[in-house]
C-alpha positions in Angstrom: 0.0 0.0 0.0 1.3 3.4 -0.9 1.8 5.7 2.0 0.1 9.1 2.0 2.5 11.8 1.0 3.2 14.4 3.6 2.9 18.1 2.6 6.1 19.9 1.8 6.8 23.2 3.5 6.0 26.2 1.4 9.6 27.3 1.1 10.6 23.8 -0.2 7.8 23.9 -2.8 9.0 27.3 -4.0 12.6 26.1 -4.3 11.5 23.0 -6.3 9.5 25.2 -8.6 12.4 27.5 -9.1 14.8 24.7 -10.0 12.2 23.1 -12.3 12.0 26.4 -14.2 15.8 26.4 -14.5 15.6 23.1 -16.4 13.8 24.6 -19.4 15.0 27.1 -21.9 13.5 29.2 -24.6 16.7 28.8 -26.7 19.0 26.3 -28.2 22.6 27.3 -27.6 24.7 26.7 -30.7 28.5 26.7 -30.3 31.7 25.7 -32.0 34.0 25.5 -29.0 37.1 25.0 -31.2 36.4 28.2 -33.1 35.1 30.0 -29.9 31.9 31.0 -31.7 28.5 31.0 -30.0 24.9 32.1 -30.5 21.4 31.1 -29.5 18.2 30.4 -31.5 14.6 29.9 -30.3 14.2 26.3 -29.1 11.4 25.6 -31.7 13.5 26.5 -34.7 14.7 23.4 -36.7 18.3 22.7 -37.7 18.6 22.0 -41.4 21.6 20.7 -43.4 23.9 23.3 -45.0 25.3 21.2 -47.9 23.2 22.9 -50.5 23.8 26.3 -49.1 27.5 25.9 -49.0 27.5 24.7 -52.6 25.3 27.6 -53.7 27.3 30.2 -51.8 30.6 29.0 -53.3 29.5 27.8 -56.7 31.2 24.5 -56.0 29.8 21.0 -56.4 30.0 19.2 -53.1 31.7 16.3 -54.8 34.6 18.4 -56.2 38.1 18.4 -54.7 37.7 22.1 -53.9 34.5 21.4 -52.0 36.3 18.7 -50.0 38.9 21.2 -49.0 36.1 23.6 -48.1 34.6 21.0 -45.7 37.9 21.0 -43.9 38.1 24.8 -43.7 34.5 25.5 -42.9 32.0 25.0 -40.1 28.4 26.0 -40.9 25.0 25.5 -39.4 21.4 26.6 -40.4 18.1 26.9 -38.5 14.7 27.5 -40.0 11.6 28.6 -38.1 9.2 27.3 -40.8 6.9 24.4 -40.0 8.3 22.7 -43.1 12.0 23.6 -42.6 14.3 23.8 -45.6 17.8 25.3 -46.2 16.5 26.4 -49.5 14.5 29.2 -47.8 17.7 31.2 -47.4 18.5 31.3 -51.1 15.1 31.1 -52.9 13.6 34.1 -54.6 10.2 33.0 -53.1 8.4 34.5 -50.2 10.0 33.3 -46.9 7.4 34.1 -44.2 9.4 32.6 -41.3 12.9 33.5 -40.3 15.9 31.3 -41.4 19.4 31.6 -40.1 22.8 30.6 -41.5 26.1 30.8 -39.7 29.6 30.0 -40.8 33.2 30.1 -39.6 35.7 29.8 -42.4 39.4 30.0 -42.9 40.2 32.3 -45.7 42.7 31.9 -48.5 45.7 34.2 -48.9 44.0 36.0 -51.9 40.9 36.5 -49.8 42.8 38.0 -46.9 44.4 40.6 -49.2 41.0 41.6 -50.5 38.9 41.7 -47.3 37.5 45.1 -46.3 34.5 46.3 -44.5 32.7 46.8 -47.8 33.5 43.3 -48.9 31.9 42.1 -45.6 28.9 44.4 -46.3 28.4 42.9 -49.7 29.0 39.3 -48.7 25.6 37.9 -49.5 23.8 40.6 -51.6 25.1 44.0 -52.9 24.7 46.6 -50.2 27.2 49.4 -51.0 26.3 51.9 -53.7 29.2 50.8 -55.9 28.2 47.1 -55.6 24.6 47.8 -56.5 25.6 49.8 -59.5 27.9 47.0 -60.7 25.0 44.5 -60.9 22.2 47.0 -61.8 21.9 45.7 -65.4 22.0 42.0 -64.6 19.9 41.7 -61.5 16.2 41.5 -60.7 16.7 42.9 -57.2 14.8 46.0 -56.5 13.6 48.1 -53.6 16.9 48.3 -51.7 16.7 50.0 -48.4 19.6 50.2 -45.9 18.1 50.0 -42.4 21.3 49.6 -40.3 25.0 49.8 -41.0 27.2 49.4 -37.9 30.9 48.9 -37.7 31.7 46.4 -35.0 34.8 45.9 -32.8 33.5 43.4 -30.3 36.9 42.8 -28.8 40.6 43.1 -29.5 41.5 41.0 -32.5 38.1 41.3 -34.3 36.4 43.8 -36.5 33.5 43.8 -38.9 30.0 45.0 -39.7 26.4 44.4 -39.0 24.1 45.5 -41.9 20.3 45.2 -42.1 18.7 45.9 -45.4 15.6 45.2 -47.5 15.3 43.8 -51.1 12.4 42.9 -53.3 13.6 39.6 -54.8 11.3 39.9 -57.8 7.9 39.0 -56.5 6.8 42.4 -55.2 7.4 41.5 -51.5 10.2 43.0 -49.5 12.6 40.7 -47.6 14.9 41.8 -44.8 18.4 40.5 -44.4 20.2 40.9 -41.1 23.9 40.1 -41.5 26.8 40.2 -39.1 30.2 39.5 -40.6 33.5 39.6 -38.7 37.1 38.8 -39.4 40.1 38.5 -37.1 42.9 41.0 -37.4 45.1 39.0 -39.9 42.0 38.2 -42.0 42.5 34.5 -41.7 39.0 33.7 -40.4 35.6 34.9 -41.4 32.7 34.7 -38.9 29.2 35.1 -40.4 25.6 35.2 -39.1 22.8 35.8 -41.6 19.1 36.0 -40.9 16.4 36.3 -43.6 12.6 36.9 -43.4 10.0 38.9 -45.2 10.0 42.5 -44.0 6.6 42.1 -42.3 7.9 39.0 -40.5 11.0 40.8 -39.5 9.0 43.6 -38.0 6.7 41.3 -36.1 9.6 39.2 -34.7 12.1 42.0 -34.4 12.7 41.4 -30.7 13.4 37.7 -31.2 15.7 38.3 -34.2 17.6 41.1 -32.3 18.2 38.6 -29.5 19.7 36.1 -31.9 21.8 38.6 -33.7 23.2 40.2 -30.6 23.9 36.8 -29.0 26.5 36.1 -31.8 29.7 35.9 -29.9 33.2 35.3 -31.2 36.4 35.0 -29.2 39.5 35.7 -31.4 42.8 34.0 -30.9 44.6 36.6 -33.1 
């Protein structure tokens, strides 16, 4: 026969409730300890594979020798808030009504190190600077550019970069917002990237959530 449970003192009940609350979290903490890179995403977001994204962003087939080298030099992850998550939501010209995030740490080549500048970082994903937009004006379907934020970052000694937030119409009459943080270490040997995309209306509705993610992006440089 089970014994009747005795009542716990009120203070003990409060303590148990507190510790139970500590066991849950609204966020998934994403880290690459070896690269000293950390950020958090809402717990309900879904991790998706980055193979197709990495191929598209470099123009390399994943089976090529160059892509094999890339796999040794890169670490990348992606998270999608959509009910039907897909890495393709980052690159598609279609309407992405839920946020998607892509992060990367990559070692750069010597040629890339020589070319890296704050403007290169600004234009990493889509043309942001006036010169870059002019250079693709005759060959792109991108319209409706709006620069919402352009901040130079020096989070700690050994790192510098930018955070840019901007809008583009990708060709379907709907504005999308891109929130991009790109950092390099002082010798330019490593690139650290966090990119978030959503429709502009989605970005406005979830601005607090997205801001929390973007500002959680933390890098500790060893240079």
